[in-house]
C-alpha positions as MATLAB code, in Angstrom:
seq = 'MTEQKVRRGRGPGKKPRQGITSVRLPVYVLGYYRQNFDNSTAKMREVLVNYAEENGANNGKENKEGVEP';
ca = [
     184.860  122.271   81.012;
     184.776  124.901   78.327;
     182.679  127.994   78.560;
     180.134  128.564   75.831;
     180.287  131.937   74.187;
     177.156  133.987   74.587;
     175.970  134.879   71.157;
     174.943  138.476   70.994;
     172.929  139.956   68.218;
     170.054  142.193   67.518;
     167.499  139.693   68.732;
     164.041  139.221   67.288;
     162.618  142.169   65.432;
     159.539  144.021   66.561;
     158.115  144.226   63.044;
     157.471  141.301   60.697;
     160.362  140.806   58.325;
     160.106  142.063   54.779;
     161.444  140.580   51.588;
     163.563  142.467   49.104;
     162.727  142.746   45.443;
     163.452  144.936   42.482;
     160.598  146.179   40.331;
     160.916  148.011   37.049;
     158.284  150.725   36.785;
     157.561  153.326   34.130;
     159.368  156.616   34.727;
     156.088  158.542   35.005;
     154.917  156.258   37.838;
     158.137  156.805   39.791;
     157.891  160.530   39.116;
     154.317  160.624   40.406;
     155.207  158.954   43.693;
     158.374  160.990   44.202;
     156.539  164.239   43.485;
     153.481  163.559   45.641;
     154.812  161.649   48.656;
     157.676  162.396   51.041;
     158.499  158.694   51.358;
     157.634  157.301   47.938;
     158.896  153.798   48.707;
     156.700  153.490   51.801;
     153.669  154.723   49.873;
     154.275  152.196   47.072;
     154.575  149.455   49.712;
     151.326  150.607   51.344;
     149.471  150.532   48.015;
     150.769  147.043   47.166;
     150.025  145.626   50.630;
     146.478  147.037   50.585;
     145.864  145.613   47.109;
     147.143  142.178   48.107;
     145.110  142.108   51.329;
     141.924  143.219   49.560;
     142.403  140.391   47.078;
     142.893  137.650   49.669;
     146.663  137.361   50.054;
     147.262  135.476   53.349;
     143.872  136.751   54.493;
     145.759  139.815   55.729;
     148.046  137.771   57.998;
     151.837  137.757   57.854;
     153.493  134.456   57.004;
     156.328  134.109   59.536;
     158.415  131.923   57.247;
     158.117  134.348   54.345;
     156.808  133.731   50.886;
     158.585  131.305   48.590;
     159.472  132.935   45.275;
];
C-alpha cells in the first residue's frame, strides 16, 4: 500500500474571504482618505461595505461562495 501525503496548508481562514478589484478614483478623493485616515484602504472598504449593507446587499450577510462578477 502507498502512503497518502498529508496536505498541509494554512487551513480555513478566520475572516470571510475578500475579493480583489481595482477602482479608479479622482486624485482629490485619494488625497482626502490618505490625509485623514491612517489606513485609507480600510476606511474606503468600511465606507463601501456600510453603503452596500444599508442598501440591501446580501441583507448584511457574507456570501461564502463570493460574488460573481
